[in-house]
C-alpha positions as CSV (number, residue, x, y, z in Angstrom):
1,X,64.6,93.5,128.0
2,X,63.8,92.5,124.3
3,X,65.8,93.8,121.3
4,X,64.5,93.6,117.7
5,X,66.7,93.0,115.2
6,X,66.1,92.7,111.4
7,X,68.7,90.2,109.9
8,X,68.9,89.8,106.0
9,X,67.3,86.4,105.0
10,X,70.6,84.8,104.4
11,X,71.8,85.4,107.6
12,X,68.9,84.4,109.5
13,X,68.8,81.0,107.6
14,X,72.3,80.5,108.7
15,X,71.2,80.9,112.3
16,X,68.3,79.0,112.2
17,X,70.5,76.2,110.3
18,X,73.0,76.5,113.3
19,X,70.2,76.3,116.2
20,X,68.9,73.2,114.5
21,X,72.2,71.5,114.1
22,X,72.8,72.1,117.9
23,X,69.2,71.1,118.9
24,X,69.1,74.4,120.6
25,X,66.5,77.5,120.3
26,X,67.7,79.9,118.0
27,X,67.5,82.9,120.8
28,X,69.9,81.1,122.7
29,X,72.5,80.5,119.9
30,X,71.9,84.3,118.8
31,X,72.6,85.0,122.6
32,X,75.8,83.1,122.7
33,X,77.2,84.2,119.3
34,X,76.9,87.7,120.7
35,X,78.2,87.1,124.0
36,X,81.4,85.6,122.2
37,X,81.8,88.5,119.8
38,X,81.7,91.1,122.4
39,X,84.0,89.3,124.5
40,X,86.6,88.8,121.8
41,X,86.2,92.4,120.9
42,X,86.9,93.6,124.3
43,X,90.0,91.4,124.9
44,X,91.0,92.4,121.2
45,X,91.2,96.1,122.1
46,X,92.8,95.5,125.8
47,X,95.6,93.4,123.8
48,X,95.9,96.2,121.3
49,X,96.3,98.7,124.2
50,X,99.2,96.6,126.0
51,X,100.9,96.2,122.8
52,X,100.8,100.0,122.0
53,X,101.8,100.6,125.4
54,X,104.7,98.2,125.2
55,X,106.2,99.8,122.0
56,X,105.9,103.2,123.7
57,X,107.6,101.6,126.8
58,X,110.4,100.0,124.3
59,X,110.9,103.2,122.2
60,X,111.1,105.2,125.3
61,X,114.1,102.5,126.7
62,X,115.7,102.8,123.2
63,X,114.6,99.3,122.5
64,X,113.6,100.2,118.4
65,X,115.2,99.9,115.0
66,X,115.1,101.6,112.0
67,X,112.4,101.4,109.3
68,X,115.2,100.5,106.9
69,X,116.2,97.6,109.1
70,X,112.7,96.2,109.3
71,X,112.0,96.5,105.5
72,X,115.3,94.5,105.0
73,X,113.8,92.2,107.3
74,X,110.7,91.9,105.5
75,X,112.0,91.4,102.0
76,X,114.4,88.9,103.3
77,X,111.5,87.0,104.9
78,X,109.0,87.3,102.3
79,X,111.5,87.1,99.4
80,X,110.7,90.5,98.2
81,X,112.7,92.8,95.6
82,X,114.8,95.4,97.1
83,X,114.1,98.8,96.1
84,X,115.1,100.5,93.0
């Protein structure tokens, strides 16, 4: 199935340049880039869901700290001023 996409001229030029540098057909370069982005997006979503679930599990098990403890740690870590 063919999909037609209209690109901004700058983006098209970058894709053509990338294809030329790699000595590949532009269709192959675009297909590979899209496949990588879609794979990354899927992995990122799965990792996010796992992280949220871990946080919920930790909370239910009593493994958490107060916001004040978190804020104090961040102030120390990044050398931020204390609240007035």
